[in-house]
Each structure stands twice: as structure tokens, then as C-alpha cells.
C-alpha positions as CSV (number, residue, x, y, z in Angstrom):
1,X,-22.6,42.2,-36.0
2,X,-21.1,39.8,-38.5
3,X,-18.3,40.9,-40.8
4,X,-18.0,39.6,-44.3
5,X,-14.3,39.1,-43.8
6,X,-13.5,38.9,-40.1
7,X,-9.9,39.3,-38.9
8,X,-10.3,36.1,-36.8
9,X,-13.0,33.7,-38.1
10,X,-14.6,31.8,-35.3
11,X,-14.1,28.6,-37.1
12,X,-10.4,28.9,-36.3
13,X,-10.8,29.1,-32.6
14,X,-13.9,26.9,-32.2
15,X,-12.1,23.8,-33.6
16,X,-11.4,21.7,-30.6
17,X,-7.9,20.9,-31.6
18,X,-6.9,24.4,-32.4
19,X,-8.8,25.9,-29.5
20,X,-7.1,23.4,-27.2
21,X,-3.7,24.3,-28.6
22,X,-4.4,28.0,-28.0
23,X,-5.5,27.4,-24.4
24,X,-2.6,25.1,-23.7
25,X,-0.1,27.7,-25.0
26,X,-1.7,30.5,-22.9
27,X,-1.7,28.4,-19.7
28,X,1.8,27.1,-20.2
29,X,3.3,30.5,-20.9
30,X,1.4,32.1,-18.0
31,X,3.0,29.6,-15.6
32,X,6.4,29.9,-17.3
33,X,6.6,33.7,-17.1
34,X,5.6,33.5,-13.5
35,X,8.6,31.2,-12.9
36,X,10.9,33.6,-14.7
37,X,9.8,36.4,-12.5
38,X,10.1,34.6,-9.2
39,X,13.3,32.9,-10.0
40,X,14.8,36.3,-10.9
41,X,13.6,37.8,-7.6
42,X,14.9,34.8,-5.7
43,X,18.3,34.7,-7.3
44,X,18.9,38.5,-7.0
45,X,17.0,39.5,-3.9
46,X,17.4,36.5,-1.7
47,X,20.6,34.7,-2.9
48,X,22.2,38.1,-3.8
49,X,23.3,37.0,-7.3
50,X,24.6,39.9,-9.4
51,X,22.6,40.5,-12.6
52,X,25.1,38.7,-14.8
53,X,25.2,35.6,-12.6
54,X,21.4,35.6,-12.3
55,X,21.2,35.7,-16.1
56,X,23.7,32.9,-16.5
57,X,21.7,30.8,-14.0
58,X,18.9,30.6,-16.6
59,X,21.1,29.1,-19.3
60,X,20.3,25.5,-18.2
61,X,16.6,26.3,-18.6
62,X,17.2,27.5,-22.1
63,X,19.3,24.4,-23.0
64,X,16.6,22.1,-21.5
65,X,14.0,23.9,-23.6
66,X,16.0,23.3,-26.7
67,X,16.5,19.6,-25.8
68,X,12.8,19.2,-25.2
69,X,11.9,20.9,-28.5
70,X,14.4,19.4,-30.8
71,X,15.3,16.1,-29.0
72,X,11.9,15.1,-27.8
73,X,8.9,16.9,-29.3
74,X,10.2,17.1,-32.9
75,X,11.1,13.4,-32.8
76,X,7.8,12.3,-31.4
77,X,5.4,14.5,-33.3
78,X,5.5,12.5,-36.5
79,X,5.0,9.2,-34.5
80,X,2.4,9.8,-31.8
81,X,-0.7,12.0,-31.3
82,X,0.0,15.6,-30.1
83,X,-1.7,15.2,-26.8
84,X,0.5,12.3,-25.9
85,X,3.4,14.7,-26.0
86,X,1.7,17.8,-24.7
87,X,-0.2,16.5,-21.6
88,X,2.9,14.7,-20.2
89,X,4.9,17.8,-21.0
90,X,2.6,20.0,-19.0
91,X,2.8,17.6,-16.1
92,X,6.6,17.5,-16.2
93,X,6.6,21.3,-16.1
94,X,4.2,21.2,-13.2
95,X,6.7,18.9,-11.4
96,X,9.3,21.5,-12.0
97,X,7.0,24.1,-10.5
98,X,6.4,21.8,-7.5
99,X,10.1,21.7,-6.9
100,X,10.1,25.5,-6.7
101,X,7.5,25.4,-4.0
102,X,10.1,23.9,-1.8
103,X,12.3,27.1,-1.9
104,X,13.9,28.2,1.3
105,X,16.0,31.2,2.1
106,X,19.1,29.0,2.1
107,X,18.2,26.6,-0.8
108,X,21.0,25.9,-3.1
109,X,21.0,26.5,-6.9
110,X,22.4,23.1,-7.8
111,X,20.2,21.1,-5.5
112,X,16.8,22.8,-6.1
113,X,16.8,25.6,-8.7
114,X,18.7,23.7,-11.4
115,X,16.5,20.5,-11.3
116,X,13.4,22.7,-11.5
117,X,14.8,24.6,-14.5
118,X,15.5,21.3,-16.3
119,X,12.0,20.0,-15.7
120,X,10.4,23.3,-16.7
121,X,12.4,23.7,-19.9
122,X,11.7,20.2,-21.1
123,X,8.1,20.2,-20.1
124,X,7.2,23.6,-21.6
125,X,9.0,22.8,-24.9
126,X,6.9,19.6,-25.2
127,X,3.8,21.7,-24.8
128,X,4.7,24.5,-27.1
129,X,6.2,22.8,-30.1
130,X,3.1,20.7,-30.8
131,X,0.8,23.6,-29.9
132,X,2.2,25.7,-32.7
133,X,1.7,22.7,-35.1
134,X,-1.8,21.9,-34.0
135,X,-2.7,25.6,-33.7
136,X,-2.2,26.0,-37.5
137,X,-3.1,22.6,-38.7
138,X,-6.2,22.0,-40.8
139,X,-6.9,25.6,-41.6
140,X,-7.5,27.0,-45.1
141,X,-4.1,28.1,-46.5
142,X,-5.5,31.6,-46.8
143,X,-6.1,31.7,-43.1
144,X,-2.8,30.1,-42.0
145,X,-1.3,33.5,-41.1
146,X,-4.3,34.3,-38.9
147,X,-4.1,30.9,-37.1
148,X,-0.4,31.4,-36.5
149,X,-1.0,34.9,-35.2
150,X,-3.6,33.5,-32.8
151,X,-1.1,31.1,-31.3
152,X,1.3,34.0,-30.7
153,X,-1.6,36.1,-29.3
154,X,-2.4,33.3,-26.9
155,X,1.1,33.2,-25.6
156,X,1.2,37.0,-25.2
157,X,-2.1,37.1,-23.3
158,X,-0.8,34.2,-21.1
159,X,2.4,35.9,-20.4
160,X,0.8,39.2,-19.4
161,X,-2.0,37.6,-17.3
162,X,0.3,35.1,-15.7
163,X,2.9,37.7,-14.7
164,X,0.2,40.0,-13.2
165,X,-1.9,37.4,-11.4
166,X,1.0,35.3,-10.0
167,X,2.9,38.4,-8.9
168,X,-0.2,39.6,-7.1
169,X,-0.5,36.3,-5.4
170,X,3.1,36.3,-4.3
171,X,2.8,39.9,-3.0
172,X,-0.4,39.0,-1.0
173,X,1.2,35.9,0.5
174,X,4.3,37.9,1.5
175,X,2.3,40.6,3.2
176,X,0.2,37.9,5.0
177,X,3.3,36.2,6.2
178,X,4.7,39.4,7.7
179,X,1.5,40.1,9.5
180,X,1.3,43.3,11.4
181,X,4.9,43.6,12.4
182,X,6.0,47.2,12.2
183,X,9.7,46.6,11.9
184,X,10.4,43.1,10.6
185,X,14.0,41.9,10.6
186,X,15.9,41.3,7.4
187,X,15.7,37.6,8.0
188,X,12.0,37.7,8.4
189,X,11.6,39.7,5.2
190,X,13.6,37.2,3.3
191,X,11.5,34.3,4.6
192,X,8.3,36.2,3.7
193,X,9.5,36.8,0.2
194,X,10.4,33.2,-0.3
195,X,7.1,32.2,1.1
196,X,5.4,34.4,-1.4
197,X,7.4,32.9,-4.3
198,X,6.6,29.4,-3.2
199,X,2.9,30.2,-2.9
200,X,2.8,31.7,-6.4
201,X,4.7,28.7,-7.9
202,X,2.2,26.3,-6.3
203,X,-0.6,28.2,-8.2
204,X,1.6,28.0,-11.4
205,X,1.9,24.3,-10.9
206,X,-1.9,24.1,-10.6
207,X,-2.2,26.1,-13.9
208,X,0.0,23.5,-15.6
209,X,-2.1,20.6,-14.3
210,X,-5.2,22.3,-15.7
211,X,-3.4,22.8,-19.0
212,X,-2.7,19.0,-19.0
213,X,-6.4,18.3,-18.4
214,X,-7.5,20.7,-21.2
215,X,-5.1,19.1,-23.6
216,X,-6.3,15.6,-22.7
217,X,-10.0,16.6,-23.1
218,X,-9.8,18.9,-26.2
219,X,-7.0,17.8,-28.4
220,X,-7.8,14.6,-30.3
221,X,-5.8,15.1,-33.5
222,X,-3.6,12.2,-34.6
223,X,-0.1,12.5,-35.9
224,X,0.3,15.7,-37.9
225,X,0.7,13.8,-41.1
226,X,-2.6,12.1,-40.5
227,X,-4.6,15.2,-39.7
228,X,-6.3,17.0,-42.6
229,X,-8.8,19.8,-42.9
230,X,-12.4,18.6,-43.6
């Protein structure tokens, strides 16, 4: 049935630019939340970081995200098309995920986790900052709130699905690695856990590559100042 005043008019999501922005946001956050989960597991369960130290280990990711948002995306958005920022950003984040696929039980924070965090932070920021702009661009002013809420909803859906699906993949890979051993050693359990994390992050990297392809195919808006509603 059609409503006279729908909560979410289809015209908002069927626009290729806005729809592409919503999909990009969902995919990027799905992969990102998977990284948060597995890095937390890795730092606390495998490397035995206490909670405070594990939390501080995420600070570089936050700083990289701010640098990507304010130092790169916000500077480039008035100058080049959004997809020229978003697609490379998704690929940079995918590169960060690929680094995490190399995790080993004895991997060091400075040599592997830190570079991955920097790439992830910069890459995701370069996807999300333009996504929020494109996701609300060109809509009727009376529908601007709905469009903004749709971007937020896309990120929430992505976070929920990404965490659930990637965690399931990690658990399945861990169980498969252990095989039928009735009493695996502590070392074998640690190796199995890391194998599960690496498997899930490889899927997260693939999600980000798909996001880059969707951005390149769907988003064709020019610079924000040059894009107007029809």
C-alpha cells in the first residue's frame, strides 16, 4: 500500500548518489566494527593486554580517523567528486584489513596492528565524511532530516550485521582449525583464535573492496557545491 506521507519516500533511497552513499556507509561500518571486535579479542585474549591498555591501543585509530576526516576528506570535498575520495578511501581501509590478515600469535603491536589502525582510520574517514554529505545532498529541505536519519540507519544496520556475520565467520574458522582435538593445548587454541580473526578480516577486506566498486559505479555527483536537486 502507498502512504500519502511515507516516513521514508522511495525517491530518497532510489537516487543513485544517495543510495550509493547509504550502501557505502553500511559496508564500511560493517567492516570497521568487525575490526573493532577482532582487535579487541586479539589484544586482550591473545596478547593479554589489560582492558585499559587495550583501550589505549585504539587511540591511534581514532587519531587517524580524525586526520582522514578533517585533514583529507574535508579539504578535498569542495575540490573533487565524492567518489574520487570515497573509493580510494575504501581501498585504503581494505589495505588496513589485509594487514590484519597477517596476524600471528606473536605479532607485535607496533609492527602490524598500528599500521593497520592508521590505514583503517584514514580510509574509513574518507568514506564516511563524503557519504554523510552525499546522503543528504539534493533532497527537498523538508526531507533533509529523513535523509540524514537514513545515513545513520545504514551505519547502524551495517554495524549490527557486520559484527554478527564476521564474528560467526571467525568462530567457524576457529572451530575448523581446531578440528576434532578433544584437549587442544593453550598454544593451539591461541593459534586457532588468531586464524579465525585473520579469516574474518579477509572477508572484511573483501567487503571494503565491494564498497569501493559500488561507490565507483553508483556515485556520480560532482563537487558538493556543483550538485543540486533537479
